[in-house]
C-alpha positions in Angstrom: 0.1 0.1 0.2 1.7 3.3 -1.1 -0.5 5.9 0.6 -0.6 6.1 4.5 -3.1 8.1 6.4 -1.6 11.3 5.3 0.0 10.8 1.9 3.2 9.1 1.1 5.9 8.6 3.7 9.0 6.4 4.5 12.8 6.7 4.8 14.7 8.6 2.3 16.5 6.1 -0.1 17.0 5.8 -3.8 13.5 3.9 -4.1 11.9 7.1 -2.7 13.6 9.2 -5.3 12.3 6.8 -7.8 8.7 6.9 -6.4 8.6 10.8 -6.6 9.4 10.4 -10.2 6.7 7.9 -10.9 4.1 9.9 -8.7 5.1 13.1 -10.5 4.6 11.4 -13.9 1.0 9.9 -12.7 -0.1 13.2 -11.2 1.1 15.3 -14.3 -0.7 13.0 -16.7 -4.0 13.7 -15.3 -3.5 17.5 -13.9 -2.4 19.8 -16.7 -1.1 22.5 -14.0 0.5 21.4 -10.6 1.4 23.6 -7.7 4.5 22.0 -5.7 6.4 23.1 -2.4 8.6 21.4 0.2 9.5 21.6 3.8 12.9 22.5 5.0 14.7 18.7 5.0 17.8 18.5 3.3 16.3 15.8 0.8 13.5 18.0 -0.3 15.2 19.8 -2.9 16.2 16.4 -4.6 12.7 15.1 -4.0 11.0 18.1 -5.6 13.0 17.9 -8.6 12.2 14.2 -9.1 8.4 15.0 -8.7 8.8 18.0 -11.0 10.9 15.9 -13.8 8.0 13.3 -13.7 5.2 16.1 -14.2 7.1 17.8 -16.7 7.8 14.7 -18.8 4.1 14.0 -18.7 3.4 17.6 -20.0 2.2 19.4 -17.2 2.9 22.9 -16.2 4.6 23.4 -12.8 4.3 26.2 -10.5 7.3 26.0 -8.0 6.7 27.5 -4.3 9.9 26.6 -3.1 10.1 25.8 0.6 6.6 26.8 2.0 4.2 25.1 4.5 1.8 22.2 3.6 -1.7 24.6 4.0 0.3 27.4 1.8 0.9 25.0 -0.8 -2.7 23.7 -0.8 -4.1 27.0 -0.7 -2.2 28.6 -3.7 -3.3 24.9 -5.4 -6.7 26.5 -5.9 -5.4 28.0 -9.1 -4.1 24.8 -10.8 -5.4 21.3 -10.9 -3.5 19.8 -8.3 -0.7 20.4 -5.9 2.2 18.2 -4.3 4.0 19.1 -1.0 7.3 17.2 -0.5 7.1 16.4 3.2 7.3 13.8 6.1 5.4 16.1 8.2 6.5 15.6 11.7 8.7 12.5 11.3 12.3 12.7 11.8 14.7 14.2 9.0 15.7 11.0 7.6 12.2 10.6 6.2 10.6 12.4 3.4 7.3 12.1 1.2 4.6 13.7 -0.8 1.1 14.9 0.0 -1.1 15.4 -2.8 -4.0 17.9 -2.9 -7.2 18.7 -4.9 -8.0 22.7 -5.9 -10.0 22.9 -2.7 -7.2 22.0 -0.4 -8.6 18.5 0.3 -6.5 15.5 0.0 -6.9 13.3 -2.9 -9.6 10.6 -2.1 -8.8 7.1 -1.4 -10.1 6.4 -5.0 -7.7 8.9 -6.6 -4.9 7.7 -4.4 -5.8 4.0 -5.8 -5.7 5.7 -9.5 -2.2 6.8 -8.8 -0.9 3.7 -7.5 -2.3 1.7 -10.4 -1.0 3.9 -12.9 2.7 4.4 -11.5 4.1 1.9 -14.1 1.8 2.5 -17.1 2.0 6.1 -17.9 4.1 6.6 -21.0 6.7 9.6 -21.2 5.8 12.4 -23.3 7.0 13.2 -26.8 9.9 15.6 -27.0 7.5 18.1 -28.3 4.9 18.0 -25.7 7.2 18.4 -22.6 5.8 20.6 -19.7 7.2 23.9 -18.5 7.8 25.3 -14.9 7.5 28.8 -13.4 7.9 30.2 -9.9 4.8 30.7 -7.6 4.6 32.5 -4.3 2.3 30.6 -1.9 3.4 32.0 1.2 2.6 35.6 0.1 -1.0 34.6 -1.0 -1.8 32.2 2.1 -0.5 35.2 4.3 -2.8 37.8 2.8 -5.7 35.3 2.7 -5.4 34.6 6.7 -4.7 38.5 7.3 -8.2 39.4 5.5 -10.1 37.0 7.6 -8.6 37.4 11.3 -8.1 40.4 13.3 -5.5 40.2 16.1 -5.3 42.8 19.0 -2.8 45.1 18.3 0.7 44.6 20.4 -0.3 41.1 21.7 2.7 39.1 22.9 3.0 35.8 21.3 5.7 33.3 21.1 6.1 31.2 18.0 8.1 27.9 17.8 8.6 26.6 14.2 10.6 23.7 15.0 13.0 24.9 12.1 10.2 23.6 9.4 8.3 25.4 6.9 6.4 27.5 9.4 9.5 29.4 9.7 8.8 31.1 6.3 5.2 32.2 7.3 4.1 32.4 10.7 6.4 34.8 12.7 5.8 37.2 9.8 2.2 36.8 9.4 1.8 37.3 13.0 4.0 40.6 13.1 2.3 41.7 10.0 -1.1 41.3 12.0 0.2 43.3 14.8 1.4 41.2 17.3 4.9 41.5 19.2 6.0 38.2 18.1 9.1 36.2 19.5 10.1 33.3 17.3 12.6 30.4 18.2 13.7 27.5 16.0 12.6 29.7 13.1 15.3 29.1 10.6 15.4 26.7 7.8 18.5 24.8 8.5 17.4 21.5 7.0 17.5 19.9 10.3 15.4 20.0 13.4 16.6 21.3 16.5 14.0 19.5 18.8 11.7 16.4 17.5 9.2 18.0 14.7 6.0 16.3 16.5 4.5 19.2 18.6 4.2 17.3 21.9 4.8 18.5 25.4 7.7 16.3 26.4 9.3 17.7 23.1 9.0 21.5 24.4 10.2 21.7 28.1 11.9 25.1 27.2 8.7 27.0 26.4 7.0 27.7 29.8 10.5 29.7 30.8 10.2 31.7 27.4 6.6 32.4 27.7 7.3 33.8 31.4 10.3 35.7 30.1 8.7 37.3 27.1 5.4 38.1 28.8 3.8 36.3 26.0 -0.1 35.9 26.1 0.2 32.3 24.3 2.9 30.2 22.2 2.0 28.4 19.1 4.0 25.5 18.0 4.5 24.0 14.5 5.7 20.6 13.2 7.8 20.0 10.0 5.4 21.1 7.5 3.0 23.6 9.6 0.0 21.7 8.8 -0.1 21.1 12.7 -0.6 23.7 15.3 -0.5 23.1 19.3 -0.4 25.6 21.8 0.5 27.0 25.3 -1.3 29.6 27.6 0.1 32.5 29.3 0.7 30.5 32.3 3.1 28.1 30.4 0.5 25.4 30.4 0.5 23.0 27.3 -3.2 23.2 25.8 -4.2 19.5 24.9 -5.6 18.9 21.3 -9.0 18.0 22.4 -9.3 21.1 24.5 -8.2 23.4 21.5 -11.0 21.3 19.5 -13.6 22.5 21.6 -12.2 26.3 22.1 -12.1 26.5 18.6 -15.5 25.2 17.8 -17.0 27.6 20.7 -15.0 30.5 19.4 -16.2 29.9 15.7 -20.0 28.8 16.9 -19.4 25.7 15.0 -22.6 23.7 15.0 -21.3 21.2 13.3 -17.9 19.5 13.8 -16.0 16.7 12.1 -13.4 14.9 14.2 -11.5 11.5 14.7 -12.4 8.3 16.7 -9.7 9.1 19.2 -10.9 12.6 20.0 -12.6 13.2 23.5 -16.2 12.5 23.7 -16.2 16.0 25.5 -16.6 17.8 22.1 -20.2 16.1 21.9 -21.3 18.4 24.6 -20.7 21.6 22.7 -21.5 20.5 18.9 -23.3 18.0 16.9 -20.3 15.7 16.1 -19.4 13.2 13.2 -16.3 11.1 13.5 -14.0 9.5 11.1 -10.9 7.3 10.9 -7.7 9.1 12.3 -5.9 11.0 9.6 -6.8 14.6 8.5 -7.5 13.4 4.9 -10.8 11.7 6.4 -11.8 14.6 8.1 -11.2 16.9 5.0 -13.0 14.4 2.7 -16.3 14.3 5.5 -16.1 18.1 5.8 -16.9 18.1 1.9 -20.2 16.9 2.6 -20.9 17.9 6.1 -19.6 20.2 9.1 -18.6 24.0 9.6 -15.3 22.9 11.2 -13.0 19.8 11.7 -9.9 18.7 13.5 -8.0 15.8 15.3 -6.5 16.0 18.7 -2.8 15.8 16.9 -3.4 19.6 16.0 -4.6 19.2 12.7 -7.1 22.0 12.4 -9.4 22.4 9.1 -11.2 25.8 8.6 -13.4 25.1 5.3 -13.9 28.9 4.8 -10.3 29.0 3.6 -9.1 25.5 2.9 -9.6 21.7 3.3 -6.1 21.4 4.3 -4.9 21.1 7.9 -3.8 24.9 8.5 -1.2 25.6 11.2 -0.7 29.1 10.3 -4.4 30.0 10.1 -4.9 28.1 13.7 -1.8 30.2 15.3 -3.6 33.5 13.9 -6.9 32.4 15.2 -5.7 31.5 18.7 -4.0 35.0 18.8 -7.3 36.4 18.0 -8.9 34.4 20.6 -6.2 35.5 23.1 -6.7 39.2 22.3 -10.6 38.9 23.0 -10.9 36.2 25.6 -9.1 35.2 29.1 -7.6 32.4 27.4 -6.5 30.5 30.6 -10.3 31.2 32.1 -11.9 29.8 28.9 -9.7 26.7 28.9 -10.6 25.9 32.5 -14.0 25.9 31.9 -14.2 23.6 28.9 -15.2 20.3 29.9 -13.0 17.3 30.0 -12.6 13.9 31.0 -9.5 11.2 31.9 -7.9 10.6 28.5 -4.8 8.3 28.2 -2.5 7.7 25.1 0.3 5.3 24.6 2.1 3.4 22.0 4.0 0.3 21.6 6.7 -0.1 19.0 6.0 -3.4 16.9 7.3 -4.2 13.3 4.2 -6.4 12.7 1.4 -3.7 14.0 -0.7 -4.0 11.2 -0.8 -7.9 11.1 -1.7 -7.6 14.6 -4.4 -5.2 13.9 -5.8 -7.4 11.3 -5.7 -10.5 13.8 -7.6 -8.3 16.1 -10.5 -8.1 13.7 -9.6 -4.6 12.4 -10.9 -4.0 8.6 -8.1 -1.5 8.2 -5.5 -1.7 10.6 -4.8 2.3 10.9 -8.5 2.7 11.3 -8.4 0.2 14.1 -10.9 -0.9 16.7 -12.8 0.8 19.1 -14.0 -0.5 22.4 -17.2 1.1 23.7 -18.5 1.1 26.8 -21.5 3.2 28.8 -18.8 5.2 30.6 -15.7 5.1 27.9 -14.0 3.9 25.2 -10.5 2.6 23.9 -9.2 3.0 20.5 -6.4 0.4 19.4 -4.7 1.3 15.8 -1.6 0.7 13.7 0.2 4.1 13.3 0.0 5.1 9.4 3.3 6.4 9.5 5.6 4.5 12.2 5.9 0.6 13.3 3.6 0.9 16.4 0.3 0.4 17.8 -1.3 3.5 19.3 -3.9 3.2 22.5 -6.2 5.9 23.2 -8.7 5.5 26.3 -11.0 7.8 27.5 -13.3 7.4 30.7 -15.9 9.3 32.7 -13.3 8.8 35.7 -9.7 8.0 35.5 -10.1 4.4 37.0 -12.6 3.8 34.2 -9.8 5.1 31.6 -7.1 3.0 33.2 -9.4 -0.1 33.0 -10.2 0.5 29.3 -6.4 1.4 28.4 -5.6 -2.3 30.5 -8.2 -4.3 28.5 -7.1 -2.7 25.2 -3.2 -3.6 25.9 -4.2 -7.1 27.1 -5.8 -7.8 23.9 -3.0 -6.9 21.9 -0.7 -9.0 24.4 -2.7 -12.0 23.8 -3.0 -11.6 20.3 1.0 -11.1 20.0 1.5 -14.9 21.1 -0.7 -15.8 18.1 0.9 -13.7 15.3 4.4 -14.4 14.5 6.9 -11.3 13.7 
């Protein structure tokens, strides 16, 4: 299976370069105009060149945005037939990959992904007279202007921005400054390596609370490698959990219909009508084509259909700053309902086989144990060799017991499935 829960992602090697060439050719054969961008990884320029070579060989016209966040590339892609982002998102630097988008910012559907996979080896190279052309594009400028036209931030609001040396470095600090904030940026150079693990988890960000105190910031916004994600801290240096951000955004936006994933807290159902999808922003985006005002998942992927159907970290960062300027963010967060929620993972090379053995139709969708006062989701990661457990209960004891049941199910099945 070529595509995971968020595009194509794997360790960089010669095979990946060849795959980029083939995917470029398959996309270029169907889309006459293609937007492309890349994150800051050292392998990004070669990956981009390989994809572009394939698309040009198929006769497409390329609009090359250079280093830019995923949501900027997806937004700019509204003027073309498809967009490609060269990124491995929050994975470490040895990884790279590709995310493919439709003009509305939504990810390629499962059917279109399958079409790409099935045609990789069958599409001929174009005649020498039918080669494509390439031109420069400016997705960061377009995206910044669009965000600034929709969000108003309190003049002089102090905000800390940690871009993790990723693609957010080229947009979020400048965007927030342009909108009137006093911005303090860290890890905002595009060095090609990450000074911290790219995934915006609290354990990767122990230095943020002291920086908030030192700068007097009202909040801190944190990006992953391609800035499709945004997580945050309040002015007291407290990490804001993804489930809390989901509810905060829904309340502020007045969203009545929210799309989220199976692993999100049941507390969201107390503030909006909810439809759930398998874990992965592509599933949330696809559902938002049919239903919903706002969508997101607790990992930090927030989708605002009013601008795009791609998870938009810079838009989320600006929106959080707007909220911090209008509301007492810490008090508002304290008022948001919540239940004990536990997340764990187990590294296993045969994670997918184990989920099939447990009865999952799709390992990355997983299986969900539901009880009256809580639930547990067991799923294989779509990007790493591991099983992820999420359990929530109306009390900590219930959450712990559901997590124990999920881990016990995996422990038993491991004895039956050979590695």
